[in-house]
Each structure stands twice: as structure tokens, then as C-alpha cells.
Biopython code that builds the backbone (N, CA, C, O; Angstrom):
import numpy as np
from Bio.PDB.StructureBuilder import StructureBuilder

atoms = [
    (1, "MET", "N", (71.905, -3.140, -177.832)),
    (1, "MET", "CA", (73.395, -3.092, -177.613)),
    (1, "MET", "C", (74.008, -3.864, -178.527)),
    (1, "MET", "O", (74.307, -5.043, -178.337)),
    (2, "ASN", "N", (74.230, -3.189, -179.615)),
    (2, "ASN", "CA", (75.149, -3.822, -180.764)),
    (2, "ASN", "C", (76.532, -3.333, -180.990)),
    (2, "ASN", "O", (76.910, -2.490, -181.804)),
    (3, "THR", "N", (77.298, -4.091, -180.025)),
    (3, "THR", "CA", (78.865, -3.421, -180.007)),
    (3, "THR", "C", (79.782, -4.657, -180.386)),
    (3, "THR", "O", (80.918, -4.753, -179.923)),
    (4, "LYS", "N", (79.300, -5.499, -181.154)),
    (4, "LYS", "CA", (80.191, -6.724, -181.581)),
    (4, "LYS", "C", (81.767, -6.171, -181.882)),
    (4, "LYS", "O", (82.030, -5.205, -182.599)),
    (5, "LEU", "N", (82.589, -6.875, -181.281)),
    (5, "LEU", "CA", (84.029, -6.441, -181.652)),
    (5, "LEU", "C", (84.538, -7.046, -183.088)),
    (5, "LEU", "O", (84.552, -8.260, -183.290)),
    (6, "ASP", "N", (84.880, -6.260, -183.888)),
    (6, "ASP", "CA", (85.469, -6.802, -185.225)),
    (6, "ASP", "C", (86.991, -6.891, -184.985)),
    (6, "ASP", "O", (87.575, -7.664, -185.745)),
    (7, "SER", "N", (87.721, -6.263, -184.097)),
    (7, "SER", "CA", (88.960, -6.393, -183.779)),
    (7, "SER", "C", (89.249, -5.959, -182.440)),
    (7, "SER", "O", (88.485, -5.260, -181.775)),
    (8, "PRO", "N", (90.642, -6.492, -181.964)),
    (8, "PRO", "CA", (90.826, -6.048, -180.624)),
    (8, "PRO", "C", (90.782, -4.869, -180.282)),
    (8, "PRO", "O", (90.397, -4.518, -179.166)),
    (9, "ASN", "N", (91.332, -3.749, -181.569)),
    (9, "ASN", "CA", (91.407, -2.449, -181.317)),
    (9, "ASN", "C", (90.049, -1.760, -181.089)),
    (9, "ASN", "O", (89.985, -0.581, -180.741)),
    (10, "ASP", "N", (88.780, -2.663, -181.332)),
    (10, "ASP", "CA", (87.576, -1.673, -181.147)),
    (10, "ASP", "C", (87.106, -1.930, -179.578)),
    (10, "ASP", "O", (85.925, -1.798, -179.258)),
    (11, "ILE", "N", (88.077, -2.290, -178.680)),
    (11, "ILE", "CA", (87.664, -2.506, -177.462)),
    (11, "ILE", "C", (87.328, -1.143, -176.706)),
    (11, "ILE", "O", (86.418, -1.107, -175.878)),
    (12, "SER", "N", (88.088, -0.035, -177.018)),
    (12, "SER", "CA", (87.999, 1.321, -176.379)),
    (12, "SER", "C", (86.577, 1.763, -176.748)),
    (12, "SER", "O", (85.935, 2.283, -175.835)),
    (13, "LYS", "N", (86.081, 1.658, -177.751)),
    (13, "LYS", "CA", (84.599, 1.878, -178.306)),
    (13, "LYS", "C", (83.589, 0.848, -177.778)),
    (13, "LYS", "O", (82.404, 1.134, -177.952)),
    (14, "SER", "N", (83.882, -0.314, -177.155)),
    (14, "SER", "CA", (83.028, -1.399, -176.655)),
    (14, "SER", "C", (82.902, -1.118, -174.903)),
    (14, "SER", "O", (81.995, -1.525, -174.177)),
    (15, "LEU", "N", (84.086, -0.313, -174.505)),
    (15, "LEU", "CA", (84.081, -0.296, -172.907)),
    (15, "LEU", "C", (82.623, -0.080, -172.392)),
    (15, "LEU", "O", (82.216, -0.997, -171.679)),
    (16, "PRO", "N", (81.773, 0.929, -172.607)),
    (16, "PRO", "CA", (80.758, 1.363, -171.837)),
    (16, "PRO", "C", (79.683, 0.297, -172.196)),
    (16, "PRO", "O", (78.748, 0.182, -171.404)),
    (17, "ALA", "N", (79.707, -0.400, -173.168)),
    (17, "ALA", "CA", (78.634, -1.578, -173.417)),
    (17, "ALA", "C", (79.058, -2.950, -172.749)),
    (17, "ALA", "O", (78.226, -3.847, -172.613)),
    (18, "MET", "N", (80.224, -3.078, -172.382)),
    (18, "MET", "CA", (80.915, -4.201, -171.356)),
    (18, "MET", "C", (80.688, -3.665, -169.984)),
    (18, "MET", "O", (80.162, -4.450, -169.195)),
    (19, "PHE", "N", (80.961, -2.574, -169.591)),
    (19, "PHE", "CA", (80.588, -2.254, -168.236)),
    (19, "PHE", "C", (79.002, -2.276, -167.954)),
    (19, "PHE", "O", (78.458, -2.667, -166.921)),
    (20, "LYS", "N", (78.447, -1.814, -169.000)),
    (20, "LYS", "CA", (76.815, -1.789, -168.760)),
    (20, "LYS", "C", (76.239, -3.351, -168.855)),
    (20, "LYS", "O", (75.270, -3.748, -168.209)),
    (21, "ALA", "N", (76.919, -4.057, -169.664)),
    (21, "ALA", "CA", (76.538, -5.678, -169.535)),
    (21, "ALA", "C", (76.821, -6.297, -168.076)),
    (21, "ALA", "O", (75.991, -6.954, -167.448)),
    (22, "LEU", "N", (78.014, -6.012, -167.670)),
    (22, "LEU", "CA", (78.416, -6.707, -166.308)),
    (22, "LEU", "C", (77.801, -5.950, -165.205)),
    (22, "LEU", "O", (77.877, -6.318, -164.033)),
    (23, "GLY", "N", (77.122, -4.769, -165.639)),
    (23, "GLY", "CA", (76.539, -3.854, -164.276)),
    (23, "GLY", "C", (75.205, -4.370, -163.730)),
    (23, "GLY", "O", (74.619, -3.998, -162.713)),
    (24, "ASP", "N", (74.775, -5.494, -164.801)),
    (24, "ASP", "CA", (73.240, -6.148, -164.374)),
    (24, "ASP", "C", (73.829, -7.474, -163.642)),
    (24, "ASP", "O", (74.600, -8.289, -164.150)),
    (25, "ASP", "N", (73.304, -7.497, -162.378)),
    (25, "ASP", "CA", (73.658, -8.836, -161.397)),
    (25, "ASP", "C", (73.516, -10.243, -162.065)),
    (25, "ASP", "O", (74.336, -11.110, -161.762)),
    (26, "THR", "N", (72.566, -10.502, -162.916)),
    (26, "THR", "CA", (72.324, -11.717, -163.449)),
    (26, "THR", "C", (73.402, -11.950, -164.531)),
    (26, "THR", "O", (73.708, -13.135, -164.662)),
    (27, "ARG", "N", (74.022, -11.103, -165.306)),
    (27, "ARG", "CA", (75.194, -11.289, -166.273)),
    (27, "ARG", "C", (76.327, -11.246, -165.410)),
    (27, "ARG", "O", (77.173, -12.117, -165.615)),
    (28, "PHE", "N", (76.544, -10.405, -164.461)),
    (28, "PHE", "CA", (77.860, -10.745, -163.723)),
    (28, "PHE", "C", (77.879, -12.038, -163.203)),
    (28, "PHE", "O", (78.951, -12.635, -163.307)),
    (29, "ALA", "N", (76.864, -12.660, -162.620)),
    (29, "ALA", "CA", (76.552, -13.896, -162.201)),
    (29, "ALA", "C", (77.163, -15.069, -163.412)),
    (29, "ALA", "O", (78.054, -15.901, -163.244)),
    (30, "ILE", "N", (76.462, -14.839, -164.477)),
    (30, "ILE", "CA", (76.593, -15.875, -165.649)),
    (30, "ILE", "C", (78.086, -15.648, -165.814)),
    (30, "ILE", "O", (78.627, -16.732, -165.596)),
    (31, "VAL", "N", (79.007, -14.706, -166.107)),
    (31, "VAL", "CA", (80.413, -14.527, -166.138)),
    (31, "VAL", "C", (81.200, -15.109, -165.082)),
    (31, "VAL", "O", (82.227, -15.758, -165.282)),
    (32, "THR", "N", (80.683, -14.859, -163.922)),
    (32, "THR", "CA", (81.484, -15.482, -162.922)),
    (32, "THR", "C", (81.152, -16.934, -162.904)),
    (32, "THR", "O", (81.936, -17.633, -162.262)),
    (33, "LEU", "N", (80.072, -17.569, -163.525)),
    (33, "LEU", "CA", (80.065, -19.241, -163.440)),
    (33, "LEU", "C", (80.939, -19.492, -164.601)),
    (33, "LEU", "O", (81.986, -20.107, -164.399)),
    (34, "ILE", "N", (80.623, -19.065, -165.879)),
    (34, "ILE", "CA", (81.391, -19.655, -167.138)),
    (34, "ILE", "C", (82.813, -19.229, -167.050)),
    (34, "ILE", "O", (83.585, -19.687, -167.892)),
    (35, "ALA", "N", (83.320, -18.311, -166.029)),
    (35, "ALA", "CA", (84.731, -18.213, -166.071)),
    (35, "ALA", "C", (85.529, -19.522, -165.364)),
    (35, "ALA", "O", (86.721, -19.797, -165.496)),
    (36, "LYS", "N", (84.730, -20.090, -164.744)),
    (36, "LYS", "CA", (85.087, -21.297, -163.991)),
    (36, "LYS", "C", (85.248, -22.712, -165.125)),
    (36, "LYS", "O", (86.187, -23.508, -165.130)),
    (37, "ARG", "N", (84.342, -22.722, -165.809)),
    (37, "ARG", "CA", (84.218, -23.891, -166.603)),
    (37, "ARG", "C", (82.987, -23.544, -167.792)),
    (37, "ARG", "O", (82.021, -22.818, -167.558)),
    (38, "PRO", "N", (83.204, -24.107, -168.871)),
    (38, "PRO", "CA", (82.173, -23.986, -169.815)),
    (38, "PRO", "C", (80.600, -24.565, -169.455)),
    (38, "PRO", "O", (80.533, -25.710, -169.006)),
    (39, "LEU", "N", (79.617, -23.959, -169.604)),
    (39, "LEU", "CA", (78.431, -24.444, -169.350)),
    (39, "LEU", "C", (77.428, -24.220, -170.540)),
    (39, "LEU", "O", (77.755, -23.496, -171.481)),
    (40, "CYS", "N", (76.191, -24.853, -170.495)),
    (40, "CYS", "CA", (75.311, -24.425, -171.815)),
    (40, "CYS", "C", (74.396, -23.683, -171.154)),
    (40, "CYS", "O", (74.585, -23.568, -169.943)),
    (41, "GLY", "N", (73.312, -23.067, -171.701)),
    (41, "GLY", "CA", (72.460, -22.287, -171.218)),
    (41, "GLY", "C", (71.463, -23.024, -170.263)),
    (41, "GLY", "O", (71.014, -22.462, -169.264)),
    (42, "LYS", "N", (71.169, -24.169, -170.574)),
    (42, "LYS", "CA", (70.150, -24.744, -169.583)),
    (42, "LYS", "C", (70.951, -25.105, -168.206)),
    (42, "LYS", "O", (70.331, -25.074, -167.142)),
    (43, "ALA", "N", (72.202, -25.414, -168.237)),
    (43, "ALA", "CA", (72.682, -25.550, -167.024)),
    (43, "ALA", "C", (73.068, -24.344, -166.077)),
    (43, "ALA", "O", (73.231, -24.510, -164.868)),
    (44, "ILE", "N", (73.189, -23.238, -166.642)),
    (44, "ILE", "CA", (73.098, -21.663, -166.224)),
    (44, "ILE", "C", (71.863, -21.469, -165.689)),
    (44, "ILE", "O", (71.719, -21.143, -164.511)),
    (45, "ALA", "N", (70.853, -21.657, -166.527)),
    (45, "ALA", "CA", (69.391, -21.405, -165.930)),
    (45, "ALA", "C", (69.060, -22.113, -164.744)),
    (45, "ALA", "O", (68.325, -21.627, -163.885)),
    (46, "ARG", "N", (69.650, -23.417, -164.650)),
    (46, "ARG", "CA", (69.348, -24.463, -163.729)),
    (46, "ARG", "C", (70.081, -23.968, -162.015)),
    (46, "ARG", "O", (69.548, -24.004, -160.906)),
    (47, "ILE", "N", (71.337, -23.573, -162.388)),
    (47, "ILE", "CA", (72.163, -23.028, -161.447)),
    (47, "ILE", "C", (71.769, -21.769, -160.819)),
    (47, "ILE", "O", (71.816, -21.596, -159.601)),
    (48, "LEU", "N", (71.457, -21.064, -161.495)),
    (48, "LEU", "CA", (70.723, -19.217, -161.422)),
    (48, "LEU", "C", (69.170, -19.385, -160.945)),
    (48, "LEU", "O", (68.668, -18.444, -160.331)),
    (49, "THR", "N", (68.454, -20.460, -161.188)),
    (49, "THR", "CA", (67.112, -20.633, -161.031)),
    (49, "THR", "C", (66.325, -19.737, -161.869)),
    (49, "THR", "O", (65.246, -19.277, -161.496)),
    (50, "LEU", "N", (66.884, -19.473, -163.055)),
    (50, "LEU", "CA", (66.154, -18.656, -164.048)),
    (50, "LEU", "C", (65.615, -19.319, -165.306)),
    (50, "LEU", "O", (66.160, -20.346, -165.709)),
    (51, "SER", "N", (64.595, -18.802, -165.942)),
    (51, "SER", "CA", (64.184, -19.466, -167.175)),
    (51, "SER", "C", (65.099, -19.525, -168.373)),
    (51, "SER", "O", (65.743, -18.519, -168.668)),
    (52, "GLU", "N", (65.201, -20.585, -169.056)),
    (52, "GLU", "CA", (66.416, -20.716, -170.182)),
    (52, "GLU", "C", (66.079, -19.523, -171.057)),
    (52, "GLU", "O", (67.083, -19.048, -171.587)),
    (53, "SER", "N", (64.914, -18.895, -171.361)),
    (53, "SER", "CA", (64.932, -17.636, -172.213)),
    (53, "SER", "C", (65.309, -16.598, -171.584)),
    (53, "SER", "O", (65.661, -15.682, -172.328)),
    (54, "ALA", "N", (65.372, -16.382, -170.417)),
    (54, "ALA", "CA", (65.805, -15.097, -169.697)),
    (54, "ALA", "C", (67.369, -15.118, -169.662)),
    (54, "ALA", "O", (68.070, -14.109, -169.732)),
    (55, "ILE", "N", (67.856, -16.502, -169.536)),
    (55, "ILE", "CA", (69.228, -16.671, -169.699)),
    (55, "ILE", "C", (69.936, -16.485, -171.169)),
    (55, "ILE", "O", (71.037, -15.971, -171.366)),
    (56, "SER", "N", (69.018, -17.042, -172.180)),
    (56, "SER", "CA", (69.303, -16.609, -173.282)),
    (56, "SER", "C", (69.455, -15.185, -173.973)),
    (56, "SER", "O", (70.170, -14.974, -174.953)),
    (57, "GLN", "N", (68.832, -14.429, -173.448)),
    (57, "GLN", "CA", (68.631, -13.011, -173.667)),
    (57, "GLN", "C", (69.884, -12.375, -173.150)),
    (57, "GLN", "O", (70.563, -11.641, -173.868)),
    (58, "HIS", "N", (70.248, -12.695, -171.706)),
    (58, "HIS", "CA", (71.293, -12.342, -171.041)),
    (58, "HIS", "C", (72.849, -12.625, -171.641)),
    (58, "HIS", "O", (73.838, -11.895, -171.580)),
    (59, "LEU", "N", (72.702, -13.827, -172.184)),
    (59, "LEU", "CA", (73.852, -14.514, -173.122)),
    (59, "LEU", "C", (74.065, -13.693, -174.256)),
    (59, "LEU", "O", (75.210, -13.306, -174.493)),
    (60, "LYS", "N", (72.964, -13.322, -175.108)),
    (60, "LYS", "CA", (72.882, -12.513, -176.165)),
    (60, "LYS", "C", (73.637, -11.183, -175.911)),
    (60, "LYS", "O", (74.582, -10.854, -176.628)),
    (61, "ILE", "N", (73.281, -10.563, -175.061)),
    (61, "ILE", "CA", (73.793, -9.180, -174.534)),
    (61, "ILE", "C", (75.377, -9.466, -174.289)),
    (61, "ILE", "O", (76.226, -8.784, -174.862)),
    (62, "LEU", "N", (75.671, -10.390, -173.508)),
    (62, "LEU", "CA", (77.249, -10.723, -173.256)),
    (62, "LEU", "C", (78.127, -11.064, -174.436)),
    (62, "LEU", "O", (79.272, -10.648, -174.611)),
    (63, "ARG", "N", (77.320, -12.020, -175.364)),
    (63, "ARG", "CA", (78.156, -12.366, -176.746)),
    (63, "ARG", "C", (78.177, -10.796, -177.660)),
    (63, "ARG", "O", (79.135, -10.406, -178.327)),
    (64, "GLU", "N", (77.218, -10.257, -177.528)),
    (64, "GLU", "CA", (77.319, -8.995, -178.673)),
    (64, "GLU", "C", (78.436, -8.074, -178.294)),
    (64, "GLU", "O", (79.163, -7.660, -179.196)),
    (65, "CYS", "N", (78.687, -7.648, -176.846)),
    (65, "CYS", "CA", (79.570, -6.995, -176.483)),
    (65, "CYS", "C", (81.151, -7.771, -176.242)),
    (65, "CYS", "O", (82.108, -7.113, -175.834)),
    (66, "GLY", "N", (81.246, -9.126, -176.532)),
    (66, "GLY", "CA", (82.286, -9.659, -176.790)),
    (66, "GLY", "C", (82.811, -10.436, -175.584)),
    (66, "GLY", "O", (83.803, -11.144, -175.760)),
    (67, "LEU", "N", (82.217, -10.371, -174.316)),
    (67, "LEU", "CA", (82.579, -11.017, -173.120)),
    (67, "LEU", "C", (82.654, -12.439, -173.155)),
    (67, "LEU", "O", (83.541, -13.046, -172.556)),
    (68, "VAL", "N", (81.683, -13.056, -173.890)),
    (68, "VAL", "CA", (81.539, -14.360, -173.729)),
    (68, "VAL", "C", (81.313, -15.141, -175.326)),
    (68, "VAL", "O", (80.837, -14.495, -176.260)),
    (69, "SER", "N", (81.566, -16.041, -175.417)),
    (69, "SER", "CA", (81.501, -16.718, -176.831)),
    (69, "SER", "C", (80.802, -18.377, -176.562)),
    (69, "SER", "O", (80.909, -19.066, -175.548)),
    (70, "GLY", "N", (80.199, -18.642, -177.633)),
    (70, "GLY", "CA", (79.482, -20.004, -177.630)),
    (70, "GLY", "C", (80.107, -21.078, -178.545)),
    (70, "GLY", "O", (80.552, -20.740, -179.642)),
    (71, "GLU", "N", (80.155, -22.326, -178.142)),
    (71, "GLU", "CA", (80.485, -23.465, -179.025)),
    (71, "GLU", "C", (79.764, -24.343, -178.903)),
    (71, "GLU", "O", (79.568, -24.892, -177.819)),
    (72, "LYS", "N", (79.127, -24.721, -180.145)),
    (72, "LYS", "CA", (78.329, -25.867, -180.258)),
    (72, "LYS", "C", (78.855, -27.197, -180.295)),
    (72, "LYS", "O", (79.606, -27.673, -181.146)),
    (73, "ARG", "N", (78.338, -27.788, -179.193)),
    (73, "ARG", "CA", (78.579, -29.394, -178.709)),
    (73, "ARG", "C", (77.517, -30.158, -178.880)),
    (73, "ARG", "O", (76.746, -30.245, -177.924)),
    (74, "GLY", "N", (77.221, -30.872, -180.083)),
    (74, "GLY", "CA", (75.944, -31.831, -180.183)),
    (74, "GLY", "C", (74.842, -30.604, -180.257)),
    (74, "GLY", "O", (74.955, -29.577, -180.926)),
    (75, "TYR", "N", (73.780, -30.966, -179.422)),
    (75, "TYR", "CA", (72.464, -30.159, -179.659)),
    (75, "TYR", "C", (72.972, -28.810, -178.645)),
    (75, "TYR", "O", (72.598, -27.704, -179.035)),
    (76, "TRP", "N", (73.681, -28.856, -177.556)),
    (76, "TRP", "CA", (73.975, -27.661, -176.743)),
    (76, "TRP", "C", (75.049, -26.767, -177.232)),
    (76, "TRP", "O", (76.050, -27.241, -177.768)),
    (77, "VAL", "N", (74.883, -25.485, -177.070)),
    (77, "VAL", "CA", (76.002, -24.347, -177.067)),
    (77, "VAL", "C", (76.456, -24.538, -175.633)),
    (77, "VAL", "O", (75.682, -24.759, -174.701)),
    (78, "HIS", "N", (77.762, -24.434, -175.533)),
    (78, "HIS", "CA", (78.673, -24.463, -174.280)),
    (78, "HIS", "C", (79.100, -22.949, -174.418)),
    (78, "HIS", "O", (79.514, -22.586, -175.519)),
    (79, "TYR", "N", (79.035, -22.102, -173.454)),
    (79, "TYR", "CA", (79.556, -20.774, -173.271)),
    (79, "TYR", "C", (80.702, -20.648, -172.296)),
    (79, "TYR", "O", (80.871, -21.223, -171.221)),
    (80, "THR", "N", (81.589, -19.591, -173.042)),
    (80, "THR", "CA", (82.983, -19.559, -172.080)),
    (80, "THR", "C", (83.296, -17.948, -171.948)),
    (80, "THR", "O", (82.758, -17.155, -172.721)),
    (81, "VAL", "N", (83.965, -17.630, -171.184)),
    (81, "VAL", "CA", (84.502, -16.432, -171.167)),
    (81, "VAL", "C", (85.551, -15.990, -172.108)),
    (81, "VAL", "O", (86.503, -16.727, -172.368)),
    (82, "ASN", "N", (85.425, -14.900, -172.591)),
    (82, "ASN", "CA", (86.304, -14.391, -173.525)),
    (82, "ASN", "C", (87.602, -13.675, -172.870)),
    (82, "ASN", "O", (87.722, -12.464, -172.687)),
    (83, "HIS", "N", (88.509, -14.642, -172.569)),
    (83, "HIS", "CA", (89.491, -14.198, -171.307)),
    (83, "HIS", "C", (90.397, -13.294, -172.159)),
    (83, "HIS", "O", (90.742, -12.447, -171.335)),
    (84, "PRO", "N", (90.999, -12.968, -173.350)),
    (84, "PRO", "CA", (91.544, -11.926, -173.836)),
    (84, "PRO", "C", (90.866, -10.633, -173.770)),
    (84, "PRO", "O", (91.418, -9.589, -173.424)),
    (85, "ILE", "N", (89.405, -10.775, -174.185)),
    (85, "ILE", "CA", (88.720, -9.566, -174.121)),
    (85, "ILE", "C", (88.699, -8.957, -172.334)),
    (85, "ILE", "O", (88.814, -7.766, -172.043)),
    (86, "ILE", "N", (88.559, -9.878, -171.504)),
    (86, "ILE", "CA", (88.362, -9.582, -170.097)),
    (86, "ILE", "C", (89.848, -8.819, -169.743)),
    (86, "ILE", "O", (89.922, -7.757, -169.125)),
    (87, "ASP", "N", (90.947, -9.543, -170.236)),
    (87, "ASP", "CA", (92.298, -9.082, -169.841)),
    (87, "ASP", "C", (92.215, -7.530, -170.317)),
    (87, "ASP", "O", (92.244, -6.538, -169.589)),
    (88, "GLU", "N", (92.114, -7.577, -171.609)),
    (88, "GLU", "CA", (92.054, -6.028, -172.326)),
    (88, "GLU", "C", (91.075, -5.212, -171.479)),
    (88, "GLU", "O", (91.494, -4.109, -171.128)),
    (89, "LEU", "N", (89.935, -5.534, -171.120)),
    (89, "LEU", "CA", (89.151, -4.671, -170.293)),
    (89, "LEU", "C", (89.638, -4.274, -168.953)),
    (89, "LEU", "O", (89.420, -3.147, -168.508)),
    (90, "LEU", "N", (90.282, -5.166, -168.311)),
    (90, "LEU", "CA", (91.071, -5.018, -167.012)),
    (90, "LEU", "C", (92.192, -3.871, -167.384)),
    (90, "LEU", "O", (92.506, -2.969, -166.608)),
    (91, "GLN", "N", (92.690, -4.040, -168.574)),
    (91, "GLN", "CA", (94.063, -3.259, -168.846)),
    (91, "GLN", "C", (93.632, -1.684, -168.903)),
    (91, "GLN", "O", (94.270, -0.768, -168.385)),
    (92, "GLU", "N", (92.275, -1.544, -169.727)),
    (92, "GLU", "CA", (91.900, -0.284, -169.906)),
    (92, "GLU", "C", (91.247, 0.387, -168.760)),
    (92, "GLU", "O", (91.184, 1.616, -168.713)),
    (93, "LEU", "N", (90.794, -0.315, -167.905)),
    (93, "LEU", "CA", (90.236, 0.048, -166.372)),
    (93, "LEU", "C", (91.492, 0.528, -165.509)),
    (93, "LEU", "O", (91.487, 1.353, -164.596)),
    (94, "LYS", "N", (92.454, -0.118, -165.970)),
    (94, "LYS", "CA", (93.649, 0.361, -164.806)),
    (94, "LYS", "C", (94.263, 1.621, -165.533)),
    (94, "LYS", "O", (94.880, 2.508, -164.944)),
    (95, "LYS", "N", (94.045, 1.589, -166.713)),
    (95, "LYS", "CA", (94.681, 2.807, -167.460)),
    (95, "LYS", "C", (93.636, 4.072, -167.053)),
    (95, "LYS", "O", (94.072, 5.152, -166.655)),
    (96, "ALA", "N", (92.638, 3.873, -167.162)),
    (96, "ALA", "CA", (91.491, 4.844, -166.857)),
    (96, "ALA", "C", (91.677, 5.344, -165.334)),
    (96, "ALA", "O", (91.292, 6.476, -165.041)),
    (97, "ALA", "N", (92.205, 4.595, -164.463)),
    (97, "ALA", "CA", (92.192, 4.638, -163.034)),
    (97, "ALA", "C", (93.595, 5.388, -162.791)),
    (97, "ALA", "O", (93.790, 5.947, -161.711)),
    (98, "GLY", "N", (94.457, 5.394, -163.688)),
    (98, "GLY", "CA", (95.861, 5.801, -163.319)),
    (98, "GLY", "C", (96.822, 4.829, -162.695)),
    (98, "GLY", "O", (96.503, 3.660, -162.479)),
    (99, "SER", "N", (97.786, 5.235, -162.461)),
    (99, "SER", "CA", (98.838, 4.456, -161.974)),
    (99, "SER", "C", (99.168, 4.772, -160.308)),
    (99, "SER", "O", (99.059, 5.895, -159.814)),
    (100, "LYS", "N", (99.558, 3.648, -159.616)),
    (100, "LYS", "CA", (99.946, 4.012, -158.314)),
    (100, "LYS", "C", (101.365, 3.584, -158.013)),
    (100, "LYS", "O", (101.852, 2.456, -158.091)),
    (101, "GLU", "N", (102.029, 4.938, -157.585)),
    (101, "GLU", "CA", (103.247, 4.639, -157.383)),
    (101, "GLU", "C", (103.857, 5.169, -155.819)),
    (101, "GLU", "O", (103.729, 6.352, -155.505)),
    (102, "ASN", "N", (104.464, 4.265, -154.970)),
    (102, "ASN", "CA", (104.818, 4.600, -153.925)),
    (102, "ASN", "C", (103.258, 4.866, -152.942)),
    (102, "ASN", "O", (103.149, 5.733, -152.075)),
    (103, "GLY", "N", (102.311, 4.016, -153.294)),
    (103, "GLY", "CA", (101.305, 4.161, -152.592)),
    (103, "GLY", "C", (100.536, 5.187, -152.872)),
    (103, "GLY", "O", (99.511, 5.216, -152.191)),
    (104, "VAL", "N", (100.692, 6.246, -153.814)),
    (104, "VAL", "CA", (99.753, 7.231, -154.157)),
    (104, "VAL", "C", (99.370, 6.737, -155.769)),
    (104, "VAL", "O", (100.065, 6.062, -156.528)),
    (105, "TRP", "N", (98.237, 7.227, -155.961)),
    (105, "TRP", "CA", (97.453, 7.201, -157.338)),
    (105, "TRP", "C", (97.933, 8.354, -158.333)),
    (105, "TRP", "O", (97.717, 9.514, -157.981)),
    (106, "ASN", "N", (98.431, 8.167, -159.284)),
    (106, "ASN", "CA", (98.741, 9.380, -160.123)),
    (106, "ASN", "C", (97.606, 9.188, -161.388)),
    (106, "ASN", "O", (96.977, 8.165, -161.660)),
    (107, "GLU", "N", (97.560, 10.391, -162.004)),
    (107, "GLU", "CA", (96.526, 10.210, -163.015)),
    (107, "GLU", "C", (97.168, 10.222, -164.444)),
    (107, "GLU", "O", (96.458, 10.084, -165.441)),
]
sb = StructureBuilder()
sb.init_structure("model")
sb.init_model(0)
sb.init_chain("A")
sb.init_seg("    ")
for serial, (resi, resn, name, xyz) in enumerate(atoms, 1):
    if name == "N":
        sb.init_residue(resn, " ", resi, " ")
    sb.init_atom(name, np.array(xyz, "f"), 0.0, 1.0, " ", f" {name:<3s}", serial, name[0])
structure = sb.get_structure()
């Protein structure tokens, strides 16, 4: 899944990869955790009771599609949610679902 975003305009091409990434329970749990505060891979592994190598593989997928980013702090890399991309993802989902006027969904 090599869908790294080169610019914000690339999001429409990356939507399927993002939804696929979030469709995995573990990756969704990781995004939920790091949306609250930055965490290193070891902390995520401890919280989710998974191996660090499994978490690393999940984080790689999340990074490649642009949903998370990592920042090196000393020995550890702390991961955070890429909030602008999440916001764009939500906007694209709203567009795809249509709009709601007077309680009725329009296409």
C-alpha cells in the first residue's frame, strides 16, 4: 500500500487506502490512541498487548497513507495523528455521502 501523499490535493487518490487502513481493528485502535496524545511504538504495543514488530508494521501502513506521522525524540519515535489529513478525509466522506437539508439526505 504505497500511497504516500505528496500534496494535500492527492487525498482523493488516497481515500481507498486510508479507509482500508482504518478498516483494520488494530490500526483503528492505534489511531484512536495517538489522537489523544503522542505515543512511541513501545507504549502502543504495551497498551494494545501486541508485539512491537506488529505495531511497527501497522504504523508503517498508517504512515504510508498519511494518517499518522512520527517525530524522533531521543531514542524513540513518537507518533501522532495527522489532523489536517483526518479533517480532509472527513470532508471527503461528507461530500461522498451527500448533504442533509431539512432532515433529508440529498445526493
